[in-house]
N, C-alpha and C positions, 0 to 999 in steps of 0.2 A: 168676726174680726174684732180684735180688741187689744188694748195694751196690757191689762191686768184683769184676771178674774179670780174671785175668791170662791173656794169650794169647801163644802163640809167634808170632813174626813171621818170615816167610821172604822170600827174595829174589823179585824180579819174574819171574825166569826160569821158575819153575814154571807160572805162569799164562800167560806170554807164549807158551811152547811149546804149552800146551793150546789157546791161542786160534788157532793156525794153522788156516786153513780155515774159521774161524767167519765168519758174516755180520757186516756192519757194523751200526752203530746206525741208528736211524730217520733217513733222509736228508731228511725233510721239513723245509723251512726256514720259519721265521717271523721276523718282525721282532725278536721277543724273543730267539730262539735265535741269530740272526745277531749281535746286539749283545752277547750275554752269553757270557763265557768263564769264568764262575764257577759253583761249586756249593758251597753251605754246608750242612754236615751237623752235627746235634747228636745224639751217639750215646753208647752205653755205652763206657767206656774199654777199648780193645783189641779190640772185637768186629769191627772191619773191618780185615782184614790189610792191611799196606802193599802187598803184592803186588797186591791187588784195586784199590786206589786208583791205583797207578802204571800198571797196565794200562789203566784207564779213562782216565786223563789222556793216556797215549800215543796211544790210539785216537782220542779225541775232541778233544784240544786244550783240554779244559776243566780248569781248576785247581780242585782239591778242597781245601776247608778244613774241618777237623773240630774242633769243640769237644766236650768230653766231660762227662758227668755221672756221679754215683755212686749215684743212686737215681731211680726214677720220680717220686718226690715233688719232688725238686729240679728235674727237667726240667719237670714240669707247672707248678710255681710260677713258674718263670722265664718260660715261655710265657704264662701267665695274667697276669703282671705287664707284659706288653707287649713282651717281647724280640723284636725283629724281625730280619730278615735271613736266617733259616734257611729252607732249601728242604726238606731231608729231616730227619725226626726218627725216633728208634728206640725207640718205647714197647713195654713188655711188654704182655701181653694185657689185663690189667685196666686198664692205663693208656690203652689204645686206647679203651675204653669211656668213661673220664673225659674224654679229649680230644675225643671226639665230642660228649659232653654239653655241653662248654664251647665248642664250635665252634672249636677250635684246630687241627684238621686238616680237610682238604677231601675231598669225594667224589672217588674216582678215576675217570678216563676210561679204561675198559678198552681202548678202541680205540687208545689211545696206548701200550699196554703189550704187549710180546711175551713169551710164555713162562709166562703164568699157569697154563696146563695142565700145566706141568712139576711143579707142586706136588702132593704126595700128597693124596688125597681128604680125609684128616683135616684138612689145613691149608686146604682150600677150603670147608669146611663147619663152621667153628668157631662156638661159641656167642657169642663176644665180637664177631665181625664176620662174619656170614654172607655168603658169596659174595665175600669180600675187597672189600667196598664202599669201605673206608677204608684198608686196610693190606695189606701183603704180608709174610708171615712170612719172616724171614731165617735165624734159627737157633733151635734149641730145646734144652731140657735138662730135667733132673729135680732135685727136691729130695728128698734121702734121708738115709741114715745111713752114715757112714764109721767104720771101726774098725781098730785095729792088733792083729793076732792074737797078738803077743808079750805083750800085756796082757790082751786079751779072748780067753780060751782056747776058749770055746764060741761058735761063730759065731752072732751074734744074728739074730733074724728079726723082732723087734718093737720098736716105740718104747719098750716098757716097760724095756728095758735102760738107757735114759737116765735112769731113776729108780732105778737099782740102787745102794744105798749102798756096795757094795764098790768102786765106781769113783769115790768122792767125791774131788773135786779134780782129776779127770782127764777131766771131761766138759765139752764146749763146745757151746753153742747158738748159732745164727746171730743176730747182732746186727741183727735186722730184725723189725719187729713182726709182719707177716703171715706171715713164714717161721716164727717161733717158734710161732705159733698153729697151724701145720700139725701139729706134734707134739702140742701141747696139746689140740687137738680130736680128732685121730685116735686118740690113746692112750685116749680115752674112748669110742671107737666112733662118733664123729661125722664127718661130711664136713669136709674142710679148707675147703670153700667154704661152710660153714654161715653163716647170718645170723641164727640164732635166739639171742635174748638169753640165755636160760637156759643153752644149750650153750656160748656164749662165756664166760659167768661161770664155768661148771664148768671150762673150759679155763684160765681165768685162775687159779683156785685151784690147778690142777695145776701150772702154771708157778711159782706162788709156793711150793708144796710142794717143787718140784724145786730151787729156787735155792740152798739150802745145800749141795747136792751139786756145784754147778758150779765149774769153774775160772774161768769167765767167759762172757760173750757175745762172739762173735768172728766177723767177716765178712771178715777179710783173710787171716790166715796160719794158719788152723786146719789146712790140709793139711800145712804144714811141721811143725806141732806133732805131728801124727800120724806123720809121717815120722821125726822124731827121738825119738819115744817120750814126749814131754812130755804128750801127750794119748792116752787110750785110745779115746775115743768122741767123735764130733762130728756134729751135724746139718750137712749139707753140700750145697752146690750142685754138681751135675755140671758138667763143663766142663774147660777146658784145665788149670787149676791142679791140680785133683784128678787128672786123667788123667796128668799128668807124674809125680806122686807114685806112682801105681799102676804106671807103667812102671818107675820107679826102684826101688821097694821092694815086694817080693812079700808082705810082711807087712801091707800096707795094702790094705783092701778097701772097695768102695762098693756098697751095695745099696739097693733100695727096700724098706722094711719091709712086713710082711704087711698092715698097715692101709692101704697104698696109696702113701704119699708123694704128690708132685705133679709135674705137668708144667708147664713155662713155655715161652713163646716170645717172642722179641724180634723186632719187625717194623719194616719201613720204611713210613713214612707221609709225605705231603706237607703241610707246614705251611700253614695257612690263608692266610697272606700271603706265600707263596713269591715272591721277586723273580726267580727263574731257573726258571720253571715247566717249560719245555721240557727244560732240562737235568736237572731232577728226574725227568722221565719217562724220559729216556735212562738215568739211573742205575738205575731200577727194571727196565727191560728188560735192561740189562747184567748186573745181579746175578741175574737169573733164568736166565741161560744155565747149562747143566749144568756146564761146566768152571769157571765163576766161582763158582757155588754150592758146588762141591766144595772150593774154596779155603777156605771158611768152616770146613770140617772139617780139611783137610790142613794149612793154614797157621794157622788160628785155633783149632783144637782144640775146635770146637763142632759139634753135630749139625746137618745141613741138612735142612729139610723138603722139599727138592727131590728128588723120586723119580728124575728123570732124571739127577741128579748122582751117585747112589749108585755107579754103575759106575766113576766116576772117583775115588772115595774110597779112600785107601790101606787095605789090610787091617788093618794094625796100629792104625789109627784106628777103623775100623769095628768092630773086636773089643774095643775098650777100653770096659768097662762104665760108666766115668765120662762117656763121650761118647754112645755108642749102646748102649742096653739093648734086649734082645729084646722083641718085641711082647707076649709073655706076661707079662713082668716089669712092663710099664707098663699092663697091661689095667685094673688097679684104681686107677691113679693119678688123683687129682682135679686138675681145672683150676681154679686160683684166678681168680675173676672179681671185678669191682668189687662190694664189699659194700654199696654205696649208703648208705642211712641207718644201716645196722648198723656203719659205720665208727666211729661214736661209741662203740659198745660195746667195740670193739677198742681204741680210743684210751684210754678210761677204764680198761680192764683193764690195758693195757700200762703206764700210769702207776703202777698199784698194784704190778705185777710189779717194775718198776725201783726202786720205793721200798722194796720189802720187804727 
């Protein structure tokens, strides 16, 4: 979960070469698919590499149009307001639950999708969408702690360092309500997925107490600030922006704190009123191919949940902790789910934090 992610874009050739010898897409023709040469996608900015789009267009003759959003809330609000024309949307895990509840995405016909068994078991048995009834995970990542060791001499292991007065004015928290509450809840020993009112209120007070120490809330260029030394510590989303800084600057590090941090995943789902339904299914099958799923990591800088793709992921990508963390490191990570009625407690608390 995040408001903006920056990704590296590579040329089509890396995917085109990988595609040699791959099978074609579903050859079944319907009246809809015969007439339609369009696919309209509403996705996170930068999470679908140009190489993937161009390879899909070249193989299928289908023209892909991508509109982007900067938060799940923006995407959900637009769809709920009646925005039509989208075939594929890219919600994060808790947003999948909300879209299901509002009937804004449709049940998937698994008979029209090839490659679902390429997903790792963890991604086929999720709490937010058991058995991938509505969504297909595309990329995943973590929310954790980043630091510059030229400023933070003792490697931190806990969220508690984000409340350390010695770093006053050099600490950034993510400018995202649920992301900020990850640290606020976990530093108190609670699950980041808590919906308990008393626990959320305790986390709210912790965030209020922390605020005088902050340089600010930032969801855009905190990685660059760590790189140039303007920031010592930052709550951070794993992904390409953070990974590029780790590759560039050996003094910048990314960890999951001992309290757990969190996992997130962004998925592909089919909009309830998709005008190009067969093309949407072709997209799902195409992006489940191991070579294509690997492009999400190699060209997009994000971890793939596609186990069959891992052998195609470049070692330097697979070994970057801002993209792929070892299984032991993510063992205690919480998965943020839809808080349901408890969202009110978060919203009320966040208003207090921002006003403090």
